[in-house]
C-alpha positions as CSV (number, residue, x, y, z in Angstrom):
1,X,-12.7,-24.2,35.2
2,X,-12.4,-27.6,38.3
3,X,-14.1,-29.7,38.5
4,X,-15.6,-31.0,41.7
5,X,-16.6,-33.8,42.8
6,X,-19.8,-34.0,40.5
7,X,-22.7,-37.4,41.6
8,X,-26.1,-36.3,40.1
9,X,-28.5,-38.9,39.4
10,X,-29.3,-39.1,35.4
11,X,-32.9,-38.4,36.7
12,X,-32.4,-35.4,38.5
13,X,-30.0,-34.2,35.0
14,X,-33.2,-35.0,32.7
15,X,-35.6,-32.8,34.3
16,X,-33.4,-29.6,34.6
17,X,-32.1,-30.9,30.4
18,X,-35.6,-30.6,30.1
19,X,-36.5,-27.2,31.7
20,X,-33.0,-25.7,30.2
21,X,-34.5,-27.0,26.8
22,X,-37.8,-24.9,27.5
23,X,-36.4,-22.0,28.6
24,X,-33.9,-21.9,24.7
25,X,-37.7,-22.2,22.8
26,X,-38.8,-19.1,24.9
27,X,-35.3,-16.8,24.9
28,X,-35.7,-17.5,21.1
29,X,-39.0,-16.3,20.7
30,X,-38.6,-13.1,22.5
31,X,-36.8,-10.6,24.8
32,X,-38.4,-7.8,26.9
33,X,-40.4,-5.3,24.5
34,X,-41.5,-2.6,26.4
35,X,-44.9,-1.4,25.7
36,X,-46.1,2.0,23.6
37,X,-47.9,3.1,27.2
38,X,-44.7,2.3,29.4
39,X,-41.9,4.5,30.1
40,X,-39.7,3.7,28.0
41,X,-35.3,4.0,29.8
42,X,-32.3,3.0,28.0
43,X,-28.3,2.4,29.3
44,X,-26.9,5.8,28.1
45,X,-22.8,6.6,28.0
46,X,-21.2,9.2,30.5
47,X,-20.5,11.6,27.7
48,X,-24.0,11.4,26.7
49,X,-26.1,11.8,29.5
50,X,-23.6,14.3,31.2
51,X,-24.3,16.5,27.9
52,X,-27.9,15.4,28.8
53,X,-27.8,16.6,32.3
54,X,-25.9,20.2,31.3
55,X,-28.6,21.1,29.0
56,X,-31.2,20.6,30.7
57,X,-29.6,22.5,33.5
58,X,-29.0,25.5,31.0
59,X,-32.9,25.7,30.5
60,X,-33.6,26.2,34.1
61,X,-31.0,28.6,34.5
62,X,-32.6,30.6,31.6
63,X,-36.1,30.1,32.7
64,X,-34.9,31.5,36.1
65,X,-32.8,34.5,34.5
66,X,-35.9,35.8,32.0
67,X,-38.1,35.6,35.3
68,X,-40.4,32.4,34.2
69,X,-41.3,29.5,36.6
70,X,-38.4,26.3,36.3
71,X,-40.2,22.8,36.8
72,X,-39.1,19.3,36.6
73,X,-41.0,16.8,34.2
74,X,-41.1,13.7,35.5
75,X,-42.5,10.1,36.0
76,X,-45.1,9.4,38.9
77,X,-43.9,5.7,40.3
78,X,-46.6,5.6,42.0
79,X,-48.1,2.1,42.2
80,X,-51.4,3.3,40.8
81,X,-49.1,3.7,37.4
82,X,-47.8,0.2,37.6
83,X,-49.2,-2.2,34.2
84,X,-49.0,-6.0,34.4
85,X,-48.2,-7.7,30.8
86,X,-49.7,-11.4,31.3
87,X,-47.9,-11.6,28.3
88,X,-44.2,-11.0,29.1
89,X,-44.4,-11.3,32.6
90,X,-43.3,-8.4,34.0
91,X,-44.6,-4.9,35.2
92,X,-43.4,-1.4,33.6
93,X,-44.4,1.8,34.8
94,X,-46.9,3.3,32.8
95,X,-46.2,7.3,30.7
96,X,-48.0,9.4,33.7
97,X,-45.6,12.3,35.1
98,X,-45.6,14.5,37.8
99,X,-44.2,18.1,37.6
100,X,-41.9,19.6,40.5
101,X,-41.6,23.8,40.6
102,X,-40.6,26.8,41.9
103,X,-44.5,28.4,42.0
104,X,-45.4,26.8,44.9
105,X,-43.7,26.1,48.6
106,X,-45.8,22.5,48.0
107,X,-43.4,21.4,45.1
108,X,-40.3,24.2,45.6
109,X,-38.6,21.4,48.2
110,X,-39.0,18.6,45.9
111,X,-37.7,20.6,42.5
112,X,-35.0,22.1,44.7
113,X,-34.0,18.2,46.2
114,X,-34.2,16.7,42.1
115,X,-32.3,20.0,40.9
116,X,-28.8,19.3,43.7
117,X,-29.7,15.3,42.3
118,X,-28.9,15.9,39.1
119,X,-25.8,18.2,40.0
120,X,-24.2,15.2,42.0
121,X,-24.6,13.5,39.3
122,X,-23.2,15.4,36.4
123,X,-20.2,15.8,38.6
124,X,-19.9,11.4,38.9
125,X,-20.2,12.3,35.0
126,X,-17.7,14.2,35.0
127,X,-15.4,12.9,37.1
128,X,-16.2,9.2,35.6
129,X,-16.9,8.0,39.0
130,X,-19.1,6.2,41.0
131,X,-21.1,6.8,44.0
132,X,-23.4,4.8,46.9
133,X,-26.6,6.1,48.3
134,X,-25.5,6.7,51.2
135,X,-22.7,9.3,50.2
136,X,-24.9,10.6,48.1
137,X,-27.8,11.7,51.0
138,X,-23.8,12.9,53.1
139,X,-23.1,15.4,49.5
140,X,-25.6,17.4,51.7
141,X,-27.6,16.2,54.5
142,X,-29.0,19.6,55.2
143,X,-30.8,19.6,52.5
144,X,-32.4,15.6,52.3
145,X,-32.7,15.7,55.6
146,X,-33.3,12.0,55.1
147,X,-32.0,9.2,53.0
148,X,-35.5,8.3,52.1
149,X,-35.7,11.9,50.3
150,X,-32.4,11.7,48.4
151,X,-33.0,7.6,47.2
152,X,-35.9,9.3,46.0
153,X,-34.5,12.2,44.0
154,X,-32.3,9.8,42.0
155,X,-34.8,7.0,41.0
156,X,-36.9,10.3,39.6
157,X,-34.0,11.7,37.9
158,X,-32.7,8.1,36.6
159,X,-36.4,8.3,35.0
160,X,-36.6,11.8,34.3
161,X,-33.8,11.6,32.0
162,X,-34.9,8.2,30.9
163,X,-31.6,5.9,32.0
164,X,-31.4,3.1,34.0
165,X,-29.7,3.4,38.4
166,X,-26.5,2.5,36.5
167,X,-25.7,5.8,33.8
168,X,-26.2,7.4,36.4
169,X,-23.3,6.1,38.2
170,X,-24.9,5.5,41.9
171,X,-24.6,2.6,43.3
172,X,-26.6,0.4,46.3
173,X,-23.4,-0.7,49.0
174,X,-23.0,-4.2,47.9
175,X,-25.4,-6.5,49.4
176,X,-25.6,-10.6,47.5
177,X,-23.3,-12.8,47.7
178,X,-22.6,-16.2,45.0
179,X,-20.7,-18.8,45.2
180,X,-20.2,-22.4,43.5
181,X,-19.2,-23.5,39.5
182,X,-18.8,-19.7,38.0
183,X,-15.5,-17.7,37.4
184,X,-16.3,-14.4,35.8
185,X,-14.1,-11.3,35.2
186,X,-14.7,-8.4,38.0
187,X,-13.0,-5.1,36.3
188,X,-9.0,-7.0,36.6
189,X,-9.8,-9.7,39.1
190,X,-10.4,-13.2,38.0
191,X,-13.4,-14.6,40.0
192,X,-13.5,-18.9,40.9
193,X,-16.6,-18.7,43.2
194,X,-15.5,-22.5,43.5
195,X,-12.8,-20.9,46.3
196,X,-14.9,-18.3,48.1
197,X,-15.3,-20.3,51.5
198,X,-18.0,-20.0,53.2
199,X,-19.5,-16.8,52.9
200,X,-19.5,-16.4,49.1
201,X,-18.5,-13.4,47.6
202,X,-20.3,-10.5,47.2
203,X,-21.8,-9.4,43.8
204,X,-20.5,-6.0,43.1
205,X,-23.3,-3.2,42.9
206,X,-21.1,-2.2,39.4
207,X,-22.2,-4.6,37.5
208,X,-21.2,-3.5,34.1
209,X,-17.5,-4.1,35.1
210,X,-18.4,-8.2,34.9
211,X,-17.3,-10.8,32.4
212,X,-18.9,-14.2,32.5
213,X,-16.6,-16.7,31.4
214,X,-17.1,-20.5,32.0
215,X,-19.4,-22.5,33.9
216,X,-20.0,-26.1,34.3
217,X,-23.5,-25.5,35.9
218,X,-26.5,-27.3,34.9
219,X,-29.0,-24.6,37.2
220,X,-28.8,-21.9,39.1
221,X,-29.8,-21.5,43.4
222,X,-31.5,-18.6,44.5
223,X,-31.9,-18.0,48.4
224,X,-33.7,-16.0,50.7
225,X,-32.1,-16.2,53.7
226,X,-27.7,-16.1,54.5
227,X,-28.1,-18.5,56.6
228,X,-29.0,-20.9,53.7
229,X,-26.4,-20.4,51.6
230,X,-23.8,-20.7,54.1
231,X,-25.3,-24.4,55.0
232,X,-25.4,-24.8,51.6
233,X,-21.7,-23.4,50.5
234,X,-20.7,-25.3,53.9
235,X,-21.4,-28.7,52.4
236,X,-20.7,-27.9,49.3
237,X,-23.5,-28.4,47.3
238,X,-23.2,-27.4,44.6
239,X,-20.0,-30.5,44.1
240,X,-22.9,-32.9,43.6
241,X,-25.4,-31.2,42.2
242,X,-23.5,-28.6,40.2
243,X,-24.8,-24.9,40.2
244,X,-24.7,-21.3,41.1
245,X,-25.8,-20.4,44.3
246,X,-27.0,-16.7,45.1
247,X,-28.7,-15.2,47.8
248,X,-30.2,-11.1,48.0
249,X,-30.1,-12.1,52.2
250,X,-33.2,-11.2,51.9
251,X,-35.2,-8.6,49.2
252,X,-32.2,-8.5,46.6
253,X,-30.7,-5.0,45.9
254,X,-30.4,-3.8,42.4
255,X,-26.8,-5.4,41.5
256,X,-28.7,-9.4,42.4
257,X,-31.1,-9.0,40.0
258,X,-29.2,-8.0,37.4
259,X,-26.0,-10.3,38.7
260,X,-28.9,-13.3,38.0
261,X,-30.4,-11.4,34.9
262,X,-26.4,-11.4,33.6
263,X,-25.7,-14.7,34.5
264,X,-29.1,-16.1,33.1
265,X,-27.9,-14.3,29.5
266,X,-24.8,-15.7,28.9
267,X,-25.2,-18.8,30.9
268,X,-28.7,-19.8,29.6
269,X,-29.7,-22.2,32.4
270,X,-33.1,-22.2,34.7
271,X,-33.4,-21.2,37.4
272,X,-35.1,-21.8,41.1
273,X,-35.6,-20.2,43.7
274,X,-35.3,-21.1,48.3
275,X,-37.7,-18.6,50.2
276,X,-39.6,-18.6,53.4
277,X,-43.0,-20.7,53.3
278,X,-45.1,-17.1,54.0
279,X,-46.5,-14.5,52.3
280,X,-43.1,-11.5,52.4
281,X,-40.7,-15.1,51.3
282,X,-43.3,-15.1,47.7
283,X,-43.0,-11.6,47.1
284,X,-39.2,-11.3,47.2
285,X,-39.2,-14.6,44.2
286,X,-41.9,-12.2,42.6
287,X,-39.6,-9.3,42.9
288,X,-36.7,-11.7,40.9
289,X,-39.3,-12.7,38.6
290,X,-41.5,-9.7,37.5
291,X,-40.4,-6.6,38.9
292,X,-40.8,-4.5,42.0
293,X,-42.9,-1.9,41.2
294,X,-40.9,1.1,42.9
295,X,-37.9,0.5,39.8
296,X,-40.9,-0.8,37.2
297,X,-39.1,1.6,34.6
298,X,-36.4,-0.7,34.9
299,X,-38.2,-4.2,34.4
300,X,-36.0,-4.8,31.9
301,X,-32.6,-5.4,32.8
302,X,-33.8,-6.8,36.3
303,X,-36.1,-9.5,35.5
304,X,-36.2,-13.0,35.6
305,X,-39.1,-14.0,34.5
306,X,-38.8,-18.1,34.5
307,X,-37.2,-18.5,37.7
308,X,-39.2,-21.2,39.2
309,X,-40.3,-21.7,43.4
310,X,-38.9,-24.6,44.1
311,X,-39.6,-24.3,48.1
312,X,-40.4,-24.0,50.7
313,X,-43.6,-24.0,49.9
314,X,-47.0,-24.2,51.9
315,X,-47.6,-27.6,50.5
316,X,-44.4,-29.1,51.9
317,X,-44.4,-28.1,55.3
318,X,-47.5,-31.5,55.8
319,X,-44.6,-33.0,52.8
320,X,-42.1,-32.9,54.3
321,X,-43.8,-33.0,58.1
322,X,-42.5,-30.4,59.1
323,X,-43.3,-30.1,62.8
324,X,-45.7,-28.3,64.0
325,X,-44.0,-26.9,66.9
326,X,-41.5,-24.6,64.6
327,X,-44.3,-23.9,62.7
328,X,-45.0,-19.9,62.7
329,X,-49.0,-19.0,63.4
330,X,-49.7,-16.3,60.3
331,X,-49.9,-12.5,62.0
332,X,-52.8,-10.1,60.6
333,X,-50.4,-8.0,58.4
334,X,-48.9,-12.0,56.8
335,X,-53.4,-13.0,56.2
336,X,-53.3,-9.2,55.0
337,X,-50.4,-9.7,52.3
338,X,-51.8,-13.5,51.3
339,X,-54.5,-11.8,50.5
340,X,-53.1,-8.1,48.5
341,X,-50.8,-11.5,46.7
342,X,-54.1,-13.1,45.5
343,X,-55.6,-10.1,43.5
344,X,-52.1,-9.4,41.9
345,X,-52.3,-9.4,38.2
346,X,-49.1,-12.3,37.9
347,X,-50.3,-14.4,41.0
348,X,-53.5,-14.9,39.2
349,X,-52.5,-16.1,35.4
350,X,-50.1,-18.8,38.0
351,X,-52.7,-20.9,39.6
352,X,-50.5,-23.2,41.0
353,X,-49.4,-20.3,43.1
354,X,-52.8,-20.0,43.8
355,X,-53.0,-22.6,45.1
356,X,-50.2,-22.5,47.7
357,X,-51.3,-18.9,48.6
358,X,-54.8,-20.3,49.3
359,X,-52.9,-23.7,52.0
360,X,-50.8,-20.7,54.2
361,X,-54.6,-18.9,54.5
362,X,-56.8,-22.2,55.1
363,X,-53.4,-23.7,57.8
364,X,-52.7,-20.2,59.1
365,X,-48.9,-21.4,59.1
366,X,-46.1,-20.2,58.1
367,X,-42.4,-21.5,58.8
368,X,-39.1,-20.4,57.6
369,X,-36.2,-21.9,55.6
370,X,-34.4,-22.9,58.7
371,X,-36.9,-24.4,59.6
372,X,-36.3,-27.7,58.4
373,X,-32.9,-28.3,60.3
374,X,-35.7,-29.0,62.9
375,X,-35.5,-32.6,61.3
376,X,-31.6,-32.1,60.9
377,X,-29.0,-29.6,60.3
378,X,-28.4,-31.7,57.1
379,X,-31.4,-32.1,55.8
380,X,-32.5,-29.0,53.3
381,X,-29.2,-30.1,51.2
382,X,-28.9,-33.6,51.8
383,X,-33.1,-34.7,51.6
384,X,-35.0,-32.3,50.7
385,X,-33.5,-30.3,48.2
386,X,-32.0,-33.4,46.6
387,X,-36.0,-34.9,47.0
388,X,-37.5,-31.4,45.4
389,X,-34.6,-31.4,41.7
390,X,-35.3,-35.5,41.4
391,X,-38.7,-35.2,41.5
392,X,-39.0,-32.0,39.2
393,X,-41.1,-30.6,42.1
394,X,-40.8,-27.3,41.2
395,X,-43.6,-24.5,39.9
């Protein structure tokens, strides 16, 4: 792939490459192993899943003919059933099940929605096409009433059939973007991410169509905000610091998280996270790292446990002399969320994270990435990030 101007100090390279060596050692030791008491899902071919849905619906139909009460049994995705594995640093979904049948008014609507979703997925698999979650909702808007109901049923159906979301051929609209030192194939097209303008290349939700071709990047930088992503791309940060830059534009969608995992798997590069210095920015980083509770049943396909918190950390606000007038007081909701994070087991195994959260609560302050612009529009790309990388200031 074309190489841009690279004037990166040997000190930065040494620190990043040492981190990469540590990453390689961990990758060689283990892959994600599903605990015995957790739900196991896998990727299935469209033919395999099509047949399984056909068999399930045939059984339901026969139950009705034989005057039996048909029911659906599927994993309960309640937060209380989420378990954390400290060895692998990943969250999973415990084997606890729910039942929805046509026996009671309370469950008949849920059972009807599940049956309709299965019918829609069966049709998509039969035709070999994909649909967005929004299209699924509009396929039977009278029944679903609210897209939240159809979205929830899609996840229940995937968990019930023991598959990841890609297997059911339903995707979210493209949200994330990528730019930098990377070439990949998407379907029949070759994408050069150094030639994607300032907005970057949209990350396809059809992750199975992506094949990584080559990259001379030294690391991956995951950015929470689109505004910071545009600053990095406009300043062509990846030319001086050979990297791949990704944004989920807020809370990352499944496609962005899966794309990041694919990059790490294929390129074996260290990953750094740049998020707002507030409880929700940290939550976004942690979803990349350990998974989301809502989709804990498919964490194995989405998590990047080795992602490092580069910034913006609460301790950075004084360290980099961020002006007081661009810092924001923590709201009561922020304080509650920060306290909740301190109680999470995946935070408690990260003492440096605990220290940062406690500092945030002590100062009662938060700040967005864009607050760094108060020190100059290019402070982020010319001072803050170079300093972080040169000193190895990540946790």
